[in-house]
N, CA, C, O and CB atoms as a CASP TS submission, in Angstrom:
PFRMAT TS
TARGET T0000
AUTHOR 0000-0000-0000
METHOD Language model
MODEL 1
PARENT N/A
ATOM      1  N   ILE     1       0.456  -3.807  -7.932  1.00  0.00           N
ATOM      2  CA  ILE     1      -0.129  -4.113  -6.758  1.00  0.00           C
ATOM      3  C   ILE     1      -0.763  -2.753  -6.240  1.00  0.00           C
ATOM      4  O   ILE     1      -0.085  -1.728  -6.165  1.00  0.00           O
ATOM      5  CB  ILE     1       0.904  -4.766  -5.795  1.00  0.00           C
ATOM      6  N   VAL     2      -2.017  -2.801  -5.908  1.00  0.00           N
ATOM      7  CA  VAL     2      -2.678  -1.541  -5.468  1.00  0.00           C
ATOM      8  C   VAL     2      -3.069  -1.662  -4.078  1.00  0.00           C
ATOM      9  O   VAL     2      -3.600  -2.693  -3.665  1.00  0.00           O
ATOM     10  CB  VAL     2      -3.894  -1.196  -6.304  1.00  0.00           C
ATOM     11  N   PHE     3      -2.817  -0.588  -3.276  1.00  0.00           N
ATOM     12  CA  PHE     3      -3.216  -0.615  -1.916  1.00  0.00           C
ATOM     13  C   PHE     3      -4.211   0.586  -1.715  1.00  0.00           C
ATOM     14  O   PHE     3      -3.919   1.735  -2.044  1.00  0.00           O
ATOM     15  CB  PHE     3      -1.950  -0.537  -0.959  1.00  0.00           C
ATOM     16  N   ASN     4      -5.375   0.236  -1.165  1.00  0.00           N
ATOM     17  CA  ASN     4      -6.420   1.248  -1.032  1.00  0.00           C
ATOM     18  C   ASN     4      -6.132   2.013   0.281  1.00  0.00           C
ATOM     19  O   ASN     4      -6.419   1.501   1.364  1.00  0.00           O
ATOM     20  CB  ASN     4      -7.885   0.588  -1.030  1.00  0.00           C
ATOM     21  N   VAL     5      -5.586   3.195   0.192  1.00  0.00           N
ATOM     22  CA  VAL     5      -5.141   3.932   1.440  1.00  0.00           C
ATOM     23  C   VAL     5      -6.290   4.768   1.939  1.00  0.00           C
ATOM     24  O   VAL     5      -6.804   5.606   1.198  1.00  0.00           O
ATOM     25  CB  VAL     5      -3.874   4.862   1.170  1.00  0.00           C
ATOM     26  N   PRO     6      -6.721   4.561   3.210  1.00  0.00           N
ATOM     27  CA  PRO     6      -7.843   5.299   3.719  1.00  0.00           C
ATOM     28  C   PRO     6      -7.632   6.854   3.646  1.00  0.00           C
ATOM     29  O   PRO     6      -6.657   7.396   4.166  1.00  0.00           O
ATOM     30  CB  PRO     6      -8.101   4.862   5.154  1.00  0.00           C
ATOM     31  N   GLY     7      -8.573   7.510   2.992  1.00  0.00           N
ATOM     32  CA  GLY     7      -8.407   8.959   2.956  1.00  0.00           C
ATOM     33  C   GLY     7      -7.652   9.440   1.744  1.00  0.00           C
ATOM     34  O   GLY     7      -7.760  10.611   1.380  1.00  0.00           O
ATOM     35  N   LEU     8      -6.916   8.603   1.129  1.00  0.00           N
ATOM     36  CA  LEU     8      -6.049   8.921   0.013  1.00  0.00           C
ATOM     37  C   LEU     8      -6.439   8.255  -1.323  1.00  0.00           C
ATOM     38  O   LEU     8      -6.098   8.756  -2.395  1.00  0.00           O
ATOM     39  CB  LEU     8      -4.666   8.533   0.364  1.00  0.00           C
ATOM     40  N   GLY     9      -7.159   7.119  -1.244  1.00  0.00           N
ATOM     41  CA  GLY     9      -7.526   6.436  -2.430  1.00  0.00           C
ATOM     42  C   GLY     9      -6.468   5.322  -2.757  1.00  0.00           C
ATOM     43  O   GLY     9      -5.671   4.892  -1.923  1.00  0.00           O
ATOM     44  N   LYS    10      -6.546   4.914  -4.021  1.00  0.00           N
ATOM     45  CA  LYS    10      -5.662   3.872  -4.492  1.00  0.00           C
ATOM     46  C   LYS    10      -4.188   4.354  -4.637  1.00  0.00           C
ATOM     47  O   LYS    10      -3.937   5.450  -5.137  1.00  0.00           O
ATOM     48  CB  LYS    10      -6.177   3.349  -5.824  1.00  0.00           C
ATOM     49  N   ASN    11      -3.232   3.521  -4.195  1.00  0.00           N
ATOM     50  CA  ASN    11      -1.898   3.936  -4.259  1.00  0.00           C
ATOM     51  C   ASN    11      -1.146   2.681  -4.837  1.00  0.00           C
ATOM     52  O   ASN    11      -1.238   1.589  -4.276  1.00  0.00           O
ATOM     53  CB  ASN    11      -1.361   4.429  -2.827  1.00  0.00           C
ATOM     54  N   TYR    12      -0.449   2.859  -5.900  1.00  0.00           N
ATOM     55  CA  TYR    12       0.398   1.681  -6.564  1.00  0.00           C
ATOM     56  C   TYR    12       1.604   1.514  -5.749  1.00  0.00           C
ATOM     57  O   TYR    12       2.404   2.435  -5.586  1.00  0.00           O
ATOM     58  CB  TYR    12       0.850   1.972  -8.129  1.00  0.00           C
ATOM     59  N   LEU    13       1.746   0.331  -5.226  1.00  0.00           N
ATOM     60  CA  LEU    13       2.839   0.137  -4.394  1.00  0.00           C
ATOM     61  C   LEU    13       4.231   0.168  -4.987  1.00  0.00           C
ATOM     62  O   LEU    13       5.250   0.359  -4.322  1.00  0.00           O
ATOM     63  CB  LEU    13       2.654  -1.044  -3.777  1.00  0.00           C
ATOM     64  N   ARG    14       4.187  -0.046  -6.351  1.00  0.00           N
ATOM     65  CA  ARG    14       5.534   0.074  -7.129  1.00  0.00           C
ATOM     66  C   ARG    14       5.882   1.543  -7.375  1.00  0.00           C
ATOM     67  O   ARG    14       7.035   1.837  -7.690  1.00  0.00           O
ATOM     68  CB  ARG    14       5.462  -0.687  -8.566  1.00  0.00           C
ATOM     69  N   ALA    15       4.930   2.485  -7.244  1.00  0.00           N
ATOM     70  CA  ALA    15       5.139   3.927  -7.405  1.00  0.00           C
ATOM     71  C   ALA    15       5.680   4.443  -6.145  1.00  0.00           C
ATOM     72  O   ALA    15       4.968   5.076  -5.365  1.00  0.00           O
ATOM     73  CB  ALA    15       3.858   4.671  -7.785  1.00  0.00           C
ATOM     74  N   ARG    16       6.986   4.180  -5.908  1.00  0.00           N
ATOM     75  CA  ARG    16       7.597   4.644  -4.623  1.00  0.00           C
ATOM     76  C   ARG    16       7.583   6.081  -4.278  1.00  0.00           C
ATOM     77  O   ARG    16       7.839   6.443  -3.130  1.00  0.00           O
ATOM     78  CB  ARG    16       8.934   4.263  -4.595  1.00  0.00           C
ATOM     79  N   GLN    17       7.267   6.997  -5.313  1.00  0.00           N
ATOM     80  CA  GLN    17       7.276   8.350  -5.070  1.00  0.00           C
ATOM     81  C   GLN    17       6.197   8.792  -4.184  1.00  0.00           C
ATOM     82  O   GLN    17       6.178   9.925  -3.703  1.00  0.00           O
ATOM     83  CB  GLN    17       7.229   9.036  -6.263  1.00  0.00           C
ATOM     84  N   HIS    18       5.205   7.816  -3.942  1.00  0.00           N
ATOM     85  CA  HIS    18       3.934   8.094  -3.039  1.00  0.00           C
ATOM     86  C   HIS    18       4.049   7.473  -1.740  1.00  0.00           C
ATOM     87  O   HIS    18       3.105   7.537  -0.952  1.00  0.00           O
ATOM     88  CB  HIS    18       2.612   7.566  -3.670  1.00  0.00           C
ATOM     89  N   ARG    19       5.124   6.875  -1.445  1.00  0.00           N
ATOM     90  CA  ARG    19       5.325   6.267   0.018  1.00  0.00           C
ATOM     91  C   ARG    19       6.763   6.306   0.427  1.00  0.00           C
ATOM     92  O   ARG    19       7.683   6.278  -0.390  1.00  0.00           O
ATOM     93  CB  ARG    19       4.839   4.723   0.115  1.00  0.00           C
ATOM     94  N   ASP    20       6.919   6.371   1.713  1.00  0.00           N
ATOM     95  CA  ASP    20       8.280   6.320   2.298  1.00  0.00           C
ATOM     96  C   ASP    20       8.356   5.099   3.244  1.00  0.00           C
ATOM     97  O   ASP    20       7.406   4.845   3.984  1.00  0.00           O
ATOM     98  CB  ASP    20       8.625   7.675   3.085  1.00  0.00           C
ATOM     99  N   PHE    21       9.318   4.449   3.233  1.00  0.00           N
ATOM    100  CA  PHE    21       9.637   3.337   4.226  1.00  0.00           C
ATOM    101  C   PHE    21      10.145   4.037   5.441  1.00  0.00           C
ATOM    102  O   PHE    21      11.140   4.756   5.345  1.00  0.00           O
ATOM    103  CB  PHE    21      10.736   2.257   3.673  1.00  0.00           C
ATOM    104  N   ILE    22       9.521   3.874   6.585  1.00  0.00           N
ATOM    105  CA  ILE    22      10.051   4.524   7.881  1.00  0.00           C
ATOM    106  C   ILE    22      10.926   3.739   8.805  1.00  0.00           C
ATOM    107  O   ILE    22      11.930   4.213   9.337  1.00  0.00           O
ATOM    108  CB  ILE    22       8.936   4.944   8.691  1.00  0.00           C
ATOM    109  N   SER    23      10.494   2.503   8.972  1.00  0.00           N
ATOM    110  CA  SER    23      11.307   1.664   9.910  1.00  0.00           C
ATOM    111  C   SER    23      10.885   0.186   9.819  1.00  0.00           C
ATOM    112  O   SER    23       9.877  -0.166   9.207  1.00  0.00           O
ATOM    113  CB  SER    23      11.144   2.174  11.397  1.00  0.00           C
ATOM    114  N   VAL    24      11.664  -0.611  10.423  1.00  0.00           N
ATOM    115  CA  VAL    24      11.318  -2.065  10.692  1.00  0.00           C
ATOM    116  C   VAL    24      11.160  -2.148  12.354  1.00  0.00           C
ATOM    117  O   VAL    24      12.034  -1.757  13.129  1.00  0.00           O
ATOM    118  CB  VAL    24      12.602  -3.155  10.064  1.00  0.00           C
ATOM    119  N   LEU    25      10.045  -2.657  12.706  1.00  0.00           N
ATOM    120  CA  LEU    25       9.805  -2.840  14.153  1.00  0.00           C
ATOM    121  C   LEU    25      10.525  -4.128  14.651  1.00  0.00           C
ATOM    122  O   LEU    25      10.832  -4.977  13.814  1.00  0.00           O
ATOM    123  CB  LEU    25       8.246  -2.924  14.450  1.00  0.00           C
ATOM    124  N   PRO    26      10.794  -4.311  15.890  1.00  0.00           N
ATOM    125  CA  PRO    26      11.443  -5.418  16.511  1.00  0.00           C
ATOM    126  C   PRO    26      10.874  -6.795  16.075  1.00  0.00           C
ATOM    127  O   PRO    26      11.592  -7.783  15.919  1.00  0.00           O
ATOM    128  CB  PRO    26      11.341  -5.261  17.986  1.00  0.00           C
ATOM    129  N   ASP    27       9.456  -6.786  15.881  1.00  0.00           N
ATOM    130  CA  ASP    27       8.911  -8.052  15.519  1.00  0.00           C
ATOM    131  C   ASP    27       8.948  -8.282  13.981  1.00  0.00           C
ATOM    132  O   ASP    27       8.365  -9.262  13.516  1.00  0.00           O
ATOM    133  CB  ASP    27       7.493  -8.151  16.045  1.00  0.00           C
ATOM    134  N   GLY    28       9.605  -7.424  13.186  1.00  0.00           N
ATOM    135  CA  GLY    28       9.660  -7.590  11.743  1.00  0.00           C
ATOM    136  C   GLY    28       8.626  -6.849  10.930  1.00  0.00           C
ATOM    137  O   GLY    28       8.698  -6.821   9.702  1.00  0.00           O
ATOM    138  N   ARG    29       7.635  -6.230  11.628  1.00  0.00           N
ATOM    139  CA  ARG    29       6.660  -5.475  10.779  1.00  0.00           C
ATOM    140  C   ARG    29       7.431  -4.247  10.186  1.00  0.00           C
ATOM    141  O   ARG    29       8.406  -3.781  10.776  1.00  0.00           O
ATOM    142  CB  ARG    29       5.343  -4.991  11.654  1.00  0.00           C
ATOM    143  N   ARG    30       6.996  -3.763   9.069  1.00  0.00           N
ATOM    144  CA  ARG    30       7.443  -2.661   8.476  1.00  0.00           C
ATOM    145  C   ARG    30       6.502  -1.453   8.530  1.00  0.00           C
ATOM    146  O   ARG    30       5.288  -1.615   8.402  1.00  0.00           O
ATOM    147  CB  ARG    30       7.755  -3.000   7.191  1.00  0.00           C
ATOM    148  N   VAL    31       7.020  -0.298   8.708  1.00  0.00           N
ATOM    149  CA  VAL    31       6.129   0.904   8.785  1.00  0.00           C
ATOM    150  C   VAL    31       6.325   1.767   7.688  1.00  0.00           C
ATOM    151  O   VAL    31       7.474   2.134   7.444  1.00  0.00           O
ATOM    152  CB  VAL    31       6.324   1.681  10.006  1.00  0.00           C
ATOM    153  N   TYR    32       5.294   2.186   6.919  1.00  0.00           N
ATOM    154  CA  TYR    32       5.229   3.097   5.840  1.00  0.00           C
ATOM    155  C   TYR    32       4.504   4.365   5.984  1.00  0.00           C
ATOM    156  O   TYR    32       3.562   4.420   6.775  1.00  0.00           O
ATOM    157  CB  TYR    32       4.710   2.468   4.812  1.00  0.00           C
ATOM    158  N   GLU    33       4.865   5.424   5.271  1.00  0.00           N
ATOM    159  CA  GLU    33       4.054   6.487   5.191  1.00  0.00           C
ATOM    160  C   GLU    33       3.594   6.842   3.910  1.00  0.00           C
ATOM    161  O   GLU    33       4.444   7.149   3.074  1.00  0.00           O
ATOM    162  CB  GLU    33       4.619   7.483   5.721  1.00  0.00           C
ATOM    163  N   PHE    34       2.283   6.856   3.573  1.00  0.00           N
ATOM    164  CA  PHE    34       1.777   7.018   2.199  1.00  0.00           C
ATOM    165  C   PHE    34       1.351   8.523   1.987  1.00  0.00           C
ATOM    166  O   PHE    34       0.713   9.137   2.842  1.00  0.00           O
ATOM    167  CB  PHE    34       0.535   6.019   1.937  1.00  0.00           C
ATOM    168  N   HIS    35       1.722   9.033   0.874  1.00  0.00           N
ATOM    169  CA  HIS    35       1.538  10.492   0.562  1.00  0.00           C
ATOM    170  C   HIS    35       0.431  10.508  -0.521  1.00  0.00           C
ATOM    171  O   HIS    35       0.297   9.593  -1.333  1.00  0.00           O
ATOM    172  CB  HIS    35       2.950  11.228   0.031  1.00  0.00           C
ATOM    173  N   PRO    36      -0.343  11.597  -0.479  1.00  0.00           N
ATOM    174  CA  PRO    36      -1.416  11.707  -1.554  1.00  0.00           C
ATOM    175  C   PRO    36      -0.782  11.926  -2.907  1.00  0.00           C
ATOM    176  O   PRO    36       0.081  12.785  -3.087  1.00  0.00           O
ATOM    177  CB  PRO    36      -2.419  12.895  -1.255  1.00  0.00           C
ATOM    178  N   TRP    37      -1.228  11.133  -3.845  1.00  0.00           N
ATOM    179  CA  TRP    37      -0.686  11.370  -5.256  1.00  0.00           C
ATOM    180  C   TRP    37      -0.785  12.806  -5.923  1.00  0.00           C
ATOM    181  O   TRP    37      -0.055  13.193  -6.836  1.00  0.00           O
ATOM    182  CB  TRP    37      -1.414  10.437  -6.163  1.00  0.00           C
ATOM    183  N   GLU    38      -1.818  13.546  -5.314  1.00  0.00           N
ATOM    184  CA  GLU    38      -2.114  14.893  -5.827  1.00  0.00           C
ATOM    185  C   GLU    38      -1.590  15.964  -4.848  1.00  0.00           C
ATOM    186  O   GLU    38      -2.156  17.053  -4.748  1.00  0.00           O
ATOM    187  CB  GLU    38      -3.655  15.066  -6.052  1.00  0.00           C
ATOM    188  N   LYS    39      -0.550  15.653  -4.163  1.00  0.00           N
ATOM    189  CA  LYS    39      -0.047  16.521  -3.018  1.00  0.00           C
ATOM    190  C   LYS    39       0.277  17.885  -3.496  1.00  0.00           C
ATOM    191  O   LYS    39       0.297  18.791  -2.663  1.00  0.00           O
ATOM    192  CB  LYS    39       1.215  15.919  -2.345  1.00  0.00           C
ATOM    193  N   LYS    40       0.537  18.141  -4.759  1.00  0.00           N
ATOM    194  CA  LYS    40       0.763  19.515  -5.212  1.00  0.00           C
ATOM    195  C   LYS    40      -0.476  20.228  -5.431  1.00  0.00           C
ATOM    196  O   LYS    40      -0.424  21.454  -5.531  1.00  0.00           O
ATOM    197  CB  LYS    40       1.547  19.554  -6.436  1.00  0.00           C
ATOM    198  N   LEU    41      -1.656  19.584  -5.525  1.00  0.00           N
ATOM    199  CA  LEU    41      -2.983  20.178  -5.924  1.00  0.00           C
ATOM    200  C   LEU    41      -3.880  20.319  -4.755  1.00  0.00           C
ATOM    201  O   LEU    41      -4.699  21.238  -4.743  1.00  0.00           O
ATOM    202  CB  LEU    41      -3.689  19.326  -6.983  1.00  0.00           C
ATOM    203  N   HIS    42      -3.789  19.452  -3.736  1.00  0.00           N
ATOM    204  CA  HIS    42      -4.633  19.427  -2.643  1.00  0.00           C
ATOM    205  C   HIS    42      -4.046  19.085  -1.273  1.00  0.00           C
ATOM    206  O   HIS    42      -3.296  18.112  -1.192  1.00  0.00           O
ATOM    207  CB  HIS    42      -5.626  18.549  -2.939  1.00  0.00           C
ATOM    208  N   LEU    43      -4.311  19.758  -0.272  1.00  0.00           N
ATOM    209  CA  LEU    43      -3.688  19.445   1.046  1.00  0.00           C
ATOM    210  C   LEU    43      -4.428  18.239   1.546  1.00  0.00           C
ATOM    211  O   LEU    43      -5.658  18.235   1.570  1.00  0.00           O
ATOM    212  CB  LEU    43      -3.769  20.668   2.098  1.00  0.00           C
ATOM    213  N   ALA    44      -3.739  17.253   1.930  1.00  0.00           N
ATOM    214  CA  ALA    44      -4.155  16.090   2.483  1.00  0.00           C
ATOM    215  C   ALA    44      -3.201  15.513   3.534  1.00  0.00           C
ATOM    216  O   ALA    44      -1.991  15.664   3.365  1.00  0.00           O
ATOM    217  CB  ALA    44      -4.381  15.180   1.442  1.00  0.00           C
ATOM    218  N   ASN    45      -3.614  14.934   4.491  1.00  0.00           N
ATOM    219  CA  ASN    45      -2.727  14.201   5.583  1.00  0.00           C
ATOM    220  C   ASN    45      -2.131  13.008   4.984  1.00  0.00           C
ATOM    221  O   ASN    45      -2.761  12.353   4.153  1.00  0.00           O
ATOM    222  CB  ASN    45      -3.559  13.740   6.889  1.00  0.00           C
ATOM    223  N   THR    46      -0.882  12.672   5.381  1.00  0.00           N
ATOM    224  CA  THR    46      -0.293  11.294   5.019  1.00  0.00           C
ATOM    225  C   THR    46      -0.992  10.235   5.817  1.00  0.00           C
ATOM    226  O   THR    46      -1.741  10.530   6.749  1.00  0.00           O
ATOM    227  CB  THR    46       1.283  11.211   5.305  1.00  0.00           C
ATOM    228  N   TYR    47      -0.749   9.015   5.456  1.00  0.00           N
ATOM    229  CA  TYR    47      -1.297   7.836   6.209  1.00  0.00           C
ATOM    230  C   TYR    47      -0.156   6.909   6.574  1.00  0.00           C
ATOM    231  O   TYR    47       0.649   6.517   5.728  1.00  0.00           O
ATOM    232  CB  TYR    47      -2.381   7.049   5.359  1.00  0.00           C
ATOM    233  N   ILE    48      -0.100   6.552   7.909  1.00  0.00           N
ATOM    234  CA  ILE    48       0.961   5.777   8.392  1.00  0.00           C
ATOM    235  C   ILE    48       0.300   4.291   8.379  1.00  0.00           C
ATOM    236  O   ILE    48      -0.861   4.100   8.741  1.00  0.00           O
ATOM    237  CB  ILE    48       1.497   6.319   9.892  1.00  0.00           C
ATOM    238  N   TYR    49       1.120   3.312   7.947  1.00  0.00           N
ATOM    239  CA  TYR    49       0.616   1.957   7.814  1.00  0.00           C
ATOM    240  C   TYR    49       1.663   0.975   8.372  1.00  0.00           C
ATOM    241  O   TYR    49       2.842   1.068   8.032  1.00  0.00           O
ATOM    242  CB  TYR    49       0.282   1.636   6.321  1.00  0.00           C
ATOM    243  N   THR    50       1.253   0.082   9.186  1.00  0.00           N
ATOM    244  CA  THR    50       2.235  -0.863   9.615  1.00  0.00           C
ATOM    245  C   THR    50       1.672  -2.344   9.077  1.00  0.00           C
ATOM    246  O   THR    50       0.515  -2.724   9.255  1.00  0.00           O
ATOM    247  CB  THR    50       2.430  -0.766  11.307  1.00  0.00           C
ATOM    248  N   ASP    51       2.620  -3.043   8.445  1.00  0.00           N
ATOM    249  CA  ASP    51       2.264  -4.294   7.706  1.00  0.00           C
ATOM    250  C   ASP    51       2.312  -5.412   8.795  1.00  0.00           C
ATOM    251  O   ASP    51       2.476  -5.162   9.989  1.00  0.00           O
ATOM    252  CB  ASP    51       3.311  -4.605   6.433  1.00  0.00           C
ATOM    253  N   VAL    52       2.161  -6.614   8.302  1.00  0.00           N
ATOM    254  CA  VAL    52       2.242  -7.836   9.067  1.00  0.00           C
ATOM    255  C   VAL    52       3.661  -8.458   8.799  1.00  0.00           C
ATOM    256  O   VAL    52       4.206  -8.463   7.696  1.00  0.00           O
ATOM    257  CB  VAL    52       1.053  -8.839   8.667  1.00  0.00           C
ATOM    258  N   SER    53       4.141  -8.939   9.863  1.00  0.00           N
ATOM    259  CA  SER    53       5.571  -9.645   9.680  1.00  0.00           C
ATOM    260  C   SER    53       5.398 -10.877   8.852  1.00  0.00           C
ATOM    261  O   SER    53       4.312 -11.455   8.800  1.00  0.00           O
ATOM    262  CB  SER    53       6.267 -10.088  11.122  1.00  0.00           C
ATOM    263  N   ILE    54       6.402 -11.265   8.237  1.00  0.00           N
ATOM    264  CA  ILE    54       6.452 -12.405   7.507  1.00  0.00           C
ATOM    265  C   ILE    54       6.162 -13.600   8.439  1.00  0.00           C
ATOM    266  O   ILE    54       5.299 -14.420   8.125  1.00  0.00           O
ATOM    267  CB  ILE    54       7.765 -12.502   6.817  1.00  0.00           C
ATOM    268  N   TYR    55       6.854 -13.708   9.551  1.00  0.00           N
ATOM    269  CA  TYR    55       6.589 -14.825  10.484  1.00  0.00           C
ATOM    270  C   TYR    55       5.202 -14.841  10.843  1.00  0.00           C
ATOM    271  O   TYR    55       4.630 -15.929  10.779  1.00  0.00           O
ATOM    272  CB  TYR    55       7.413 -14.753  11.720  1.00  0.00           C
ATOM    273  N   ASN    56       4.514 -13.759  11.234  1.00  0.00           N
ATOM    274  CA  ASN    56       3.084 -13.914  11.616  1.00  0.00           C
ATOM    275  C   ASN    56       2.156 -14.257  10.468  1.00  0.00           C
ATOM    276  O   ASN    56       1.120 -14.903  10.626  1.00  0.00           O
ATOM    277  CB  ASN    56       2.593 -12.652  12.251  1.00  0.00           C
ATOM    278  N   TYR    57       2.606 -13.764   9.239  1.00  0.00           N
ATOM    279  CA  TYR    57       1.819 -14.208   8.113  1.00  0.00           C
ATOM    280  C   TYR    57       2.017 -15.747   7.748  1.00  0.00           C
ATOM    281  O   TYR    57       1.044 -16.379   7.338  1.00  0.00           O
ATOM    282  CB  TYR    57       2.180 -13.330   6.913  1.00  0.00           C
ATOM    283  N   LEU    58       3.100 -16.281   7.872  1.00  0.00           N
ATOM    284  CA  LEU    58       3.241 -17.662   7.738  1.00  0.00           C
ATOM    285  C   LEU    58       2.546 -18.450   8.792  1.00  0.00           C
ATOM    286  O   LEU    58       2.029 -19.524   8.483  1.00  0.00           O
ATOM    287  CB  LEU    58       4.605 -17.987   7.716  1.00  0.00           C
ATOM    288  N   LYS    59       2.490 -17.974  10.085  1.00  0.00           N
ATOM    289  CA  LYS    59       1.751 -18.620  11.075  1.00  0.00           C
ATOM    290  C   LYS    59       0.284 -18.612  10.819  1.00  0.00           C
ATOM    291  O   LYS    59      -0.426 -19.547  11.189  1.00  0.00           O
ATOM    292  CB  LYS    59       2.033 -18.035  12.331  1.00  0.00           C
ATOM    293  N   ARG    60      -0.174 -17.582  10.199  1.00  0.00           N
ATOM    294  CA  ARG    60      -1.618 -17.469   9.858  1.00  0.00           C
ATOM    295  C   ARG    60      -1.884 -18.466   8.578  1.00  0.00           C
ATOM    296  O   ARG    60      -2.942 -19.090   8.501  1.00  0.00           O
ATOM    297  CB  ARG    60      -2.012 -15.841   9.500  1.00  0.00           C
ATOM    298  N   LEU    61      -0.991 -18.563   7.706  1.00  0.00           N
ATOM    299  CA  LEU    61      -1.204 -19.466   6.552  1.00  0.00           C
ATOM    300  C   LEU    61      -1.241 -20.910   7.072  1.00  0.00           C
ATOM    301  O   LEU    61      -2.090 -21.691   6.643  1.00  0.00           O
ATOM    302  CB  LEU    61      -0.060 -19.288   5.456  1.00  0.00           C
ATOM    303  N   LYS    62      -0.349 -21.269   7.976  1.00  0.00           N
ATOM    304  CA  LYS    62      -0.286 -22.594   8.554  1.00  0.00           C
ATOM    305  C   LYS    62      -1.524 -22.948   9.197  1.00  0.00           C
ATOM    306  O   LYS    62      -2.014 -24.066   9.032  1.00  0.00           O
ATOM    307  CB  LYS    62       0.796 -22.715   9.503  1.00  0.00           C
ATOM    308  N   ALA    63      -2.139 -21.937  10.026  1.00  0.00           N
ATOM    309  CA  ALA    63      -3.451 -22.182  10.697  1.00  0.00           C
ATOM    310  C   ALA    63      -4.553 -22.403   9.792  1.00  0.00           C
ATOM    311  O   ALA    63      -5.510 -23.085  10.160  1.00  0.00           O
ATOM    312  CB  ALA    63      -3.816 -21.078  11.556  1.00  0.00           C
ATOM    313  N   PHE    64      -4.502 -21.852   8.562  1.00  0.00           N
ATOM    314  CA  PHE    64      -5.409 -22.110   7.493  1.00  0.00           C
ATOM    315  C   PHE    64      -5.220 -23.421   6.830  1.00  0.00           C
ATOM    316  O   PHE    64      -6.026 -23.768   5.966  1.00  0.00           O
ATOM    317  CB  PHE    64      -5.310 -21.079   6.523  1.00  0.00           C
ATOM    318  N   GLY    65      -4.156 -24.227   7.184  1.00  0.00           N
ATOM    319  CA  GLY    65      -3.931 -25.414   6.501  1.00  0.00           C
ATOM    320  C   GLY    65      -3.042 -25.415   5.305  1.00  0.00           C
ATOM    321  O   GLY    65      -2.936 -26.415   4.595  1.00  0.00           O
ATOM    322  N   GLU    66      -2.334 -24.187   5.052  1.00  0.00           N
ATOM    323  CA  GLU    66      -1.380 -24.105   3.957  1.00  0.00           C
ATOM    324  C   GLU    66      -0.107 -24.755   4.323  1.00  0.00           C
ATOM    325  O   GLU    66       0.335 -24.771   5.472  1.00  0.00           O
ATOM    326  CB  GLU    66      -1.130 -22.690   3.560  1.00  0.00           C
ATOM    327  N   ASP    67       0.518 -25.341   3.200  1.00  0.00           N
ATOM    328  CA  ASP    67       1.919 -25.881   3.421  1.00  0.00           C
ATOM    329  C   ASP    67       2.910 -24.710   3.262  1.00  0.00           C
ATOM    330  O   ASP    67       3.194 -24.197   2.179  1.00  0.00           O
ATOM    331  CB  ASP    67       2.279 -27.077   2.364  1.00  0.00           C
ATOM    332  N   THR    68       3.425 -24.329   4.511  1.00  0.00           N
ATOM    333  CA  THR    68       4.283 -23.160   4.503  1.00  0.00           C
ATOM    334  C   THR    68       5.624 -23.330   3.900  1.00  0.00           C
ATOM    335  O   THR    68       6.332 -22.360   3.630  1.00  0.00           O
ATOM    336  CB  THR    68       4.457 -22.699   5.824  1.00  0.00           C
ATOM    337  N   SER    69       6.003 -24.641   3.673  1.00  0.00           N
ATOM    338  CA  SER    69       7.301 -24.941   3.073  1.00  0.00           C
ATOM    339  C   SER    69       7.340 -24.339   1.659  1.00  0.00           C
ATOM    340  O   SER    69       8.420 -24.082   1.127  1.00  0.00           O
ATOM    341  CB  SER    69       7.561 -26.493   3.033  1.00  0.00           C
ATOM    342  N   GLN    70       6.104 -24.103   1.020  1.00  0.00           N
ATOM    343  CA  GLN    70       6.109 -23.494  -0.235  1.00  0.00           C
ATOM    344  C   GLN    70       6.455 -22.101  -0.337  1.00  0.00           C
ATOM    345  O   GLN    70       6.662 -21.528  -1.407  1.00  0.00           O
ATOM    346  CB  GLN    70       4.942 -23.648  -0.774  1.00  0.00           C
ATOM    347  N   TYR    71       6.523 -21.495   0.965  1.00  0.00           N
ATOM    348  CA  TYR    71       6.818 -20.036   0.956  1.00  0.00           C
ATOM    349  C   TYR    71       8.172 -19.739   1.501  1.00  0.00           C
ATOM    350  O   TYR    71       8.427 -18.593   1.872  1.00  0.00           O
ATOM    351  CB  TYR    71       5.788 -19.268   1.756  1.00  0.00           C
ATOM    352  N   ARG    72       9.093 -20.730   1.577  1.00  0.00           N
ATOM    353  CA  ARG    72      10.434 -20.545   2.195  1.00  0.00           C
ATOM    354  C   ARG    72      11.339 -19.685   1.360  1.00  0.00           C
ATOM    355  O   ARG    72      12.396 -19.253   1.820  1.00  0.00           O
ATOM    356  CB  ARG    72      11.107 -21.884   2.424  1.00  0.00           C
ATOM    357  N   THR    73      10.923 -19.425   0.100  1.00  0.00           N
ATOM    358  CA  THR    73      11.791 -18.532  -0.731  1.00  0.00           C
ATOM    359  C   THR    73      11.295 -17.012  -0.699  1.00  0.00           C
ATOM    360  O   THR    73      11.569 -16.245  -1.621  1.00  0.00           O
ATOM    361  CB  THR    73      11.799 -19.070  -2.246  1.00  0.00           C
ATOM    362  N   ILE    74      10.662 -16.682   0.247  1.00  0.00           N
ATOM    363  CA  ILE    74      10.191 -15.226   0.348  1.00  0.00           C
ATOM    364  C   ILE    74      11.341 -14.427   0.793  1.00  0.00           C
ATOM    365  O   ILE    74      11.809 -14.551   1.925  1.00  0.00           O
ATOM    366  CB  ILE    74       8.970 -15.021   1.359  1.00  0.00           C
ATOM    367  N   TRP    75      11.823 -13.575  -0.120  1.00  0.00           N
ATOM    368  CA  TRP    75      12.978 -12.767   0.144  1.00  0.00           C
ATOM    369  C   TRP    75      12.575 -11.195   0.109  1.00  0.00           C
ATOM    370  O   TRP    75      13.076 -10.308   0.800  1.00  0.00           O
ATOM    371  CB  TRP    75      14.111 -13.120  -0.935  1.00  0.00           C
ATOM    372  N   TYR    76      11.613 -11.071  -0.800  1.00  0.00           N
ATOM    373  CA  TYR    76      11.241  -9.606  -1.009  1.00  0.00           C
ATOM    374  C   TYR    76       9.710  -9.510  -1.170  1.00  0.00           C
ATOM    375  O   TYR    76       9.110 -10.289  -1.910  1.00  0.00           O
ATOM    376  CB  TYR    76      11.982  -8.976  -2.326  1.00  0.00           C
ATOM    377  N   TYR    77       9.106  -8.573  -0.489  1.00  0.00           N
ATOM    378  CA  TYR    77       7.690  -8.441  -0.680  1.00  0.00           C
ATOM    379  C   TYR    77       7.310  -6.934  -0.444  1.00  0.00           C
ATOM    380  O   TYR    77       8.095  -6.194   0.148  1.00  0.00           O
ATOM    381  CB  TYR    77       6.906  -9.419   0.299  1.00  0.00           C
ATOM    382  N   TYR    78       6.209  -6.527  -0.869  1.00  0.00           N
ATOM    383  CA  TYR    78       5.755  -5.126  -0.712  1.00  0.00           C
ATOM    384  C   TYR    78       5.174  -4.959   0.625  1.00  0.00           C
ATOM    385  O   TYR    78       4.730  -3.864   0.973  1.00  0.00           O
ATOM    386  CB  TYR    78       4.734  -4.721  -1.775  1.00  0.00           C
TER
END
C-alpha cells in the first residue's frame, strides 16, 4: 500500500520506519507523522496526517449504497 505524502513523495505504509503512530482521537481517527525516507541525506519537514475513522468510513460506504455488513470483520487497517 502506497501513500503519496505531500512534500515527501511516495511512502510505503508497511515500511513503518518512515512513519510514527502518534495518537487516536476521541472520534476514532488516527494521527500519523510521516518522515522523509531520505532523512539522512536531505533536510525535509515531516508530514502529520489524520485518517478517517472506521465509523465515518462505513457511513460513507452506506451512503454510496454499499452493503456495510460485508465490512463487519474490519479489525486492522493501515
